[in-house]
N, C-alpha and C positions, 0 to 999 in steps of 0.2 A: 477336551483335548484329545486329538487323534492318538490311538494306540500306537506304540512303537513296535518295530518289527522284532526286536530281540526279546526273547522270553526272560522275564525278570524272576530271579531266584532269591530266596532268603540268603542262601550261600551258594555261590556259583563255582562248584568244584570242577566242573567240566572245563570251563574256560581257563581256570587256573592250571589245571593239568595240561592243557594243550600248550601252554607256554613252557612247560618243563618236561614235555612228553619224551623228547629224545634222551634226556638224562635219566628220567625215571625208568623208561623201558630198558635202557642199557643196564641200570642198576639191578632191576628185577632179573634180567637174563643172567647177569653175573652170579646172583645167588642160586639160580636154577642150575647153572653150569657147575658151580662148586658144590652144590647139594649140602651146604652147611646151613640147614634150615632153622636150627635151634642153637642159641648162644654162639653163633658164628662170628666171624671177624667184623661183620657189619654192625652187630649189636655192640661189640666192644668199642668200635670206632665211634658210633653214635654216642655211647655213654661218655667217652672222653671228650668229644666235641661239645656236648651239652654241658658238661662240667666247666669247660673253658668259657662257654658263652655266658653261663649263669654266674660264674665266679664262686662256685661251691666245690667243696672237696670231694663229695660223693654223690653220684647219680646212680640209683639202682632201678633199671627198667623193670616193668612188670606188665601184666596182661591188660589192665585197664585202670581208669582212675578210681573206681570204687574199690578195687583190690588195693590200690595204693593207700587209700585211707585205712582200710582194714589192717593191712600189714603194719602200717605205722603205729596204729593203736595197740596191736599185739606186741610189737617190739618194745613199746614203752611200758609194758607190763600192767596195763590197766585191767582191773578186775571187775567182775559183775557187781553192780551196785554203785560203782564209782560214777560221779556226775561229770558230764562233759557239756560245756556251754557252747552253743552255736546259734546262728541266726535263724529266725523263723521264716525269713524271706529268702529262700534258696531252693535249689533242686533237691529232691528227696534223698539222693545218694548220701549227702552229708550226714543226715540224721539216721538214715537206714543202717549204715555201718555201726553207728553207736548202739542202736537197739539190737542189731544182730549179734553183737558181742556180749549182750547182757548188761551193757552199761546204761546209764540213765541220761537220755537227752534232756538238757535244760535249754529251753528256747528263750531267746530275747529279741527285742525289736531292733529295727534298723534306722539309719539316718535317712530322712526323706529325700534329700537332694542327691546324694551319691549312691544310695541303696545299700551301703555297707553297714556292718554290725555296729550297734550303738555301744560305745565303750562304757558310758555311764550305766547302761542297762546290764552290761557284763558285771560290773562291780557290785551292783545290787543283788545279782544272782549267785554270787560266790558264797558257798557254805563250807563247813569242814569236810564234806564229802567230795567237793570239787577237785578234780585232778587235772583237767585240761580245758583249754579254750581252742575252738576251731573257727578262726575267722575265715570267711569266704570272701575272696577278692572278686566281687560280683561284677559281671558285665565288662570287666577289663581294666579296673583300677584297684589299687591296694586299699585295704582297710587301714585304720590309723594304728600302724604297727608300733610306733614309739609308745603310745599310751597302753596298748595291749601288752607289750613286753614289760613295761613298768608294773602293770598289774600282776603279770605272771611272776615276776621277780619277787614282788611284795608277798604273794601268797604261795610261792613255791609250786607253780603250775607249769605243765607242759603247754607249748603252743604248736598246734598242727595247722599249717597254712593250707587251705584248699585253694590252689591257684589254677584250677582247671580252665578258668575263663580269662586268666590274666598273665599267661606265660610271656615273659619279655617286658612286662611293665616294671618301671623303676620306682622304688620308694625312696623319697628324699628325707633323711632323718634330720632332726633339729641340730645334731652334732656336725652337720655338714657332709656326712657320708651318704653315698647312694648305693643301694643294693637292689637286686632283682627280686621280684615277687617269688616267694617260696624258699628264699634263702635266709630269712631273718629269724624265724622261730626255731623251735627245737627240730622240727622236721617239716618239709613241704611235700605236697602231693599234687600231681597233675594228671590230666587225661589227654590222650592223643586221638580221641574220637574224630572221625573225618571232618566234622564241622568246626572243630576247635581252631584257634589261630595257628597252632602248629598241629596239624592233623595228619594222620596216616590214612591208608586205604583199607582200614579194618578197625580192629580194636588195639589199644595200647595205652600204657601209662608209665609213670615213673615217680620215684620218691627221692627227695634231696635232703642231705644233711651235711653239716660240718663236723659232726661227732663221729670219731673213728669207731668207737665201740658200738654205738647205735647202728652205724652203717653195716658193721659185720653181722649184727643180730638180724637186721632187716634182710640182708642177703640170705642168711640161713632160713629164715621163715619163708621167704619167697620160693625157696628151693626145698620144700618138704622138711624144713628144719635141719638140713644137713650142710656142712661145709666140706666134709669128706664123704664120698659116695658110700651109702649104706650105713653111715654112722649118724644117728639122728639125735641131736642135742636139744632141740626145741620141737614143740608142736607147730607144724608148719602148714603151708598151702603150696599149691602148684600154680605159680603165676609168672609167666614169661612173656617178653616181647619177642616176636619171631623175627628172623633175619630179613625177610622181605619188607616188613614194616619199618625196621630200623634203616634199611637202605633208602627207603622213600623219605623217611624223616631226616636223614643226613642231608639230602638235597634241599628239602624245604627249610631246614634250620638256617642254611646260608642266606635265605631270603626273608627270614622272620622279621627283621627290622624294616625291610622294604614293605612287607605286608602290613606292618603296623602303621607305616607312613601312609599307605594307600587307604587304610581304614580311617585314619585321622583326617585325611583330605575329604573323604565322603562325609564324615561327621561334621566337619566345618561347613560343608555345603548345607547340610540339614540345619545346623545351628543358625546360619545366616537366614535361611528361608523362613524359619519359624520364630525368629527373634522377636521378643516383646508381644507375642500373640496371646491374647487374653484366655484362650482355651487350650493352649499347648505349652507345657513346661519341658524345656530341653534338659538333657542330663547335666548335672553339676559336675565340675571338675574339682577334685580334692586338691588342696594346696600342697599336700605332701606326696602326691603320686602323679605320674603321667598316666595316660589312658591308652589302651591298645584296642578298645572298642570291639570286644567280642560281640556285643549287642549294642544297637542304638535304640534306647528306650525312652519314649515320650510318656509324660503324665497328662491325661486328658481332664479337662474341667468343663462340665456342662456339655459333654459330647456323648452321644449314644455309641458306645464302643463297638457293639455288635453290628450296628448299622454302618459304622465307618468301615469295619472289616469287610462287610458285604459289598459296600460301594467300591472299595479298593479291589476286591476280588473280581467285580464286574469289569474293572479296567485292567485285569490280569496283573495286579500288584498284590503279592502276598504280604500278610502282616500277622505276627504271632503274639501270644500273651505269655510272658514269662514273669510271674507264675499266677494262675487264676485262683488257686486255693492256698491259704497259709498252711504251713506244716501243722500248726496246732489244731486246725479244723479238718485235717485229713483223717479218714476213718481209722487208718492203721496207727495213727499217732495221738488219738484222743486220750486225754489225760485229765483226771479230776483237778489237777493243779491249774488247768487253763480253761478259759471259756471265751466265747465271742466277745470282743471288746477289750481283751487284755493286751492286745498288741495293735494299737490304733494305726500306727504308720504302716505296718505290714498289711493290715486289712484294707486300708485306703489304697495302697499301691496295687494290691491284687484286684481291686475293683476298677482301677483307672489306667494301668499301664498298657502300652502297646509298643511292640518292637517292629521297626521297619527293616527292609533288606539292608544287610551290612556284610560286605565282603571285599575282597581285594580287587574285584573286576568291575566295580561300579564306575561307569563313565558319566560325563556331565549330562548327556542327553537322557540317560536313565534316571539320574538324580533329579533333574528338572521335571521329568514326567511324574515321578513319585511325589515330589513336594507340591507340584501344581495341583494334583488331584487331592492330596490331603488338605490343602488350603481351600480348595473348592468346597469340600464337604464341611469344613470347620468354619466357614465364613460367618 
């Protein structure tokens, strides 16, 4: 198939920016004119607007998603040696923060279809030292939060939602209620890294909670442990969302649901193109969550993944592997408790997954070109 003129990106931030350029440029200029670069009115306005969008009492902006996880764990009073359960199939930041604080990462396998943490595996991993569960809402849909919250209640555990890839996704509870990802557990954390569904033009993050006392403690910790200047009640950090990034995020937040709709439209195109293919398994949709498609990830069967990526690259189509190595086999996280073969689903996924371009600017011509070439290689 003849190459198309438009350059294909995994995430096309430039085309997205061009659609909101006038608003973004004006918002940035306004911050420059007012010179309120830190904790200015744009940060406060974004905080309030995100609280309203999520339906949560407290949003505490911070410098990035990794800081959000760290501050949340610090605020919950977790101590060195405490065990924190999380998924083996995730980006390293989730486990990195646990280890950094001297806590003990306890890794568990995931569900093969949705890629989310396996609740049965969580239950088996709980010990008297377990203090928290960190479900990762991977690739854009929620983990099984009803089951996770029931486990947490039974064992008196904190739940720290890692919603860096699923902001805006809705969880549909068995009691008929619907809540946004990150607002169900004890605390939720997200990233505003540029490639995220709600991304700024630098680094940024936020923490969510409905607990007033916990929110106050999080705010202190994120601000050097102080609520009054030069009075330090907690050991804290310095983690802030700057005003320029907040101004950009305010504009993009207004379009977040439209962005999710565009991503779902692209995902539906992929689904239809690859339906019932013997070598390609499309992402499963959880019955309890909608999907905002941070990534569109295929599982390959009897396909040379490296050769596929090389073939697609020759056609100017990018494709990525999220993630090539399980956490339990990463050098930094080697642990005598774990060995190769202990997490069969994660290990199989790391060997077979490939992610195709997924963003808000994918048009039908581009999607047709991508799917045609994938099918040509996988015939």
